[in-house]
C-alpha atoms as one frame of an Amber mdcrd trajectory, in Angstrom:
protein
  -3.156   8.172 -23.494  -3.215   4.858 -21.612  -1.016   4.176 -18.579   2.291
   2.721 -19.748   2.998   0.831 -16.529   0.650  -0.968 -14.172  -1.062   1.286
 -11.646   0.118   1.347  -8.064  -2.165  -0.565  -5.771  -4.477  -3.381  -6.762
  -4.416  -4.276 -10.422  -7.662  -5.617 -11.750  -6.427  -5.651 -15.328  -8.471
  -8.804 -15.893 -11.464  -6.446 -16.065 -10.104  -3.311 -17.720 -12.511  -0.590
 -18.720 -12.730   0.305 -22.404 -10.612   3.104 -23.835  -9.663   5.993 -21.618
 -12.130   4.963 -18.923  -9.408   2.476 -17.898  -7.319   5.448 -16.775 -10.124
   6.575 -14.439 -10.696   3.008 -13.200  -7.014   2.699 -12.313  -7.070   6.113
 -10.589 -10.057   5.089  -8.472  -8.402   1.776  -7.551  -5.352   3.418  -5.993
  -4.647   2.335  -2.445  -1.855   1.659   0.004  -1.047  -1.362   2.142   0.042
  -1.599   5.742  -0.031  -5.383   5.382  -0.475  -7.372   2.151  -4.107  -8.128
   3.010  -5.140  -4.629   4.113  -6.219  -1.927   1.664  -5.922   1.637   2.901
  -6.823   4.906   1.188  -4.036   6.111  -1.090  -1.402   8.401   0.355  -0.379
  11.618  -1.399   2.893   9.888  -2.374   0.981   7.021  -4.016  -1.198   9.467
  -5.944   1.813  11.455  -7.142   3.658   8.310  -8.239   0.584   7.135 -10.154
   0.213  10.476 -11.974   3.847  10.270 -13.037   3.743   6.577 -14.040   0.576
   7.198 -16.007   2.351  10.090 -17.750  -0.408  12.536 -16.825   2.179  14.683
 -15.043   5.728  14.877 -16.352   8.700  14.039 -14.131   9.723  17.711 -14.121
   6.336  19.157 -13.130   5.911  19.979  -9.478   2.913  18.557  -7.629   2.113
  20.587  -4.535   0.472  19.327  -1.366  -2.643  21.197  -2.508  -2.620  19.413
  -5.893  -2.386  16.068  -4.124  -5.199  16.934  -1.677  -7.374  17.943  -4.627
  -6.595  14.640  -6.380  -7.525  12.696  -3.225 -10.756  14.703  -2.972 -11.544
  13.870  -6.614 -10.957  10.161  -5.942 -13.411  10.335  -3.039 -15.873  12.428
  -5.058 -15.884  10.003  -7.979 -15.906   6.874  -5.802 -19.047   8.206  -4.124
 -20.684   7.758  -7.529 -19.806   4.059  -7.354 -19.772   3.206  -3.642 -22.430
   5.497  -2.291 -25.437   7.632  -2.955 -23.909   9.630  -5.796 -21.051  11.826
  -6.873 -19.839  14.563  -4.583 -20.776  17.138  -7.205 -19.488  20.129  -5.233
 -15.969  18.669  -5.128 -16.061  17.500  -8.742 -17.522  20.742 -10.107 -14.895
  22.800  -8.255 -12.073  20.612  -9.614 -13.519  20.813 -13.142 -13.670  24.592
 -12.847 -10.036  24.789 -11.670  -9.055  22.646 -14.671 -11.038  24.875 -17.021
 -12.842  22.040 -18.792 -14.206  23.063 -22.176 -15.994  21.134 -24.919 -14.289
  20.390 -28.222 -17.150  19.569 -30.546 -14.889  18.749 -33.506 -13.268  15.942
 -31.524 -16.197  15.087 -29.250 -14.207  15.584 -26.052 -13.957  17.775 -23.003
 -10.497  19.248 -22.627  -8.875  21.052 -19.695  -7.403  24.497 -20.281  -5.135
  24.150 -17.241  -1.861  22.325 -17.529   0.092  20.369 -14.951  -1.636  18.508
 -12.136  -4.901  20.448 -12.461  -5.035  19.666 -16.152  -4.376  15.991 -15.380
  -7.243  15.959 -12.877  -9.378  17.749 -15.456  -8.636  15.061 -18.014  -9.770
  12.355 -15.584 -12.935  14.315 -14.797 -13.678  14.775 -18.496 -13.372  11.032
 -19.108 -15.611  10.287 -16.099 -18.186  12.875 -17.193 -18.406  11.468 -20.717
 -18.598   7.895 -19.351 -21.484   8.953 -17.143 -23.248  10.306 -20.225 -22.640
   7.259 -22.458 -23.462   4.635 -19.813 -19.928   3.311 -19.324 -19.811   4.646
 -15.768 -22.652   2.349 -14.698 -20.415  -0.659 -15.331 -17.748   0.463 -12.859
 -18.104  -1.486  -9.632 -16.347  -1.765  -6.298 -15.010  -5.252  -5.612 -17.285
  -7.121  -3.179 -14.378  -8.553  -1.197 -14.265  -6.946   2.261 -10.495  -6.577
   2.101 -10.334  -5.050  -1.404 -11.009  -1.481  -2.531 -10.426  -2.027  -6.255
 -12.796  -0.711  -8.869 -13.422  -2.979 -11.849 -15.342  -2.764 -15.094 -18.255
  -5.208 -15.092 -18.404  -6.847 -18.503 -21.105  -9.347 -17.553 -24.223  -9.251
 -19.696 -26.575  -8.729 -16.747 -24.159  -6.462 -14.821 -23.814  -8.913 -11.957
 -20.014  -8.956 -11.579 -18.867  -9.018  -7.961 -15.084  -9.248  -7.870 -12.254
  -7.357  -9.481 -10.549 -10.673 -10.180 -12.016 -14.145  -9.991  -8.482 -15.522
  -9.542  -7.823 -13.530  -6.373 -10.809 -11.936  -4.634 -13.451 -14.229  -6.115
 -11.462 -17.353  -5.322 -10.811 -16.231  -1.717 -14.529 -15.535  -1.222 -15.534
 -18.926  -2.623 -12.958 -20.754  -0.479 -14.189 -18.873   2.618 -17.806 -19.761
   1.814 -16.870 -23.411   1.251 -15.047 -23.571   4.590 -18.012 -22.019   6.386
 -20.366 -24.552   4.837 -18.028 -27.395   5.775 -17.861 -26.206   9.384 -21.640
 -26.013   9.505 -22.179 -29.582   8.277 -19.725 -31.319  10.606 -21.047 -32.735
  13.929
């Protein structure tokens, strides 16, 4: 199931990930703004709204503070596999266990036994796990812009993509670099 409305936070839909990995990419790109040019970690309210807009959690299902903390921990645990030294496997394994992930060989998927928010988190973990196995995960990148926290899918042949969107982050970086060069060449 793909999100039916754009994700909250930065939308890098110019570089969507293939298939269901796009759902994970959007989840990892969630953030809040204090000002239009400042990306902050997502709040619990932002995470809950995204789960509902993405139809992973129905409007009638209750999301507890604990569910939302676990979702924020999963975001951090997965982002560590992109931004840092590697996944926070303790956090991810614990969340997968709470979701009761199980293989479905006939369909070639991992499926959560749990329902509700834990099942939704389990579904995201299953997609991420399978993407790690098939190489799709390696193409997820953090935008190089200092003021952007978006995750994008690098479709470049040599995996050298730098920005979530050339029209926004890439253009701002190139304009900044041009201005710096111009300042350096003037007497």
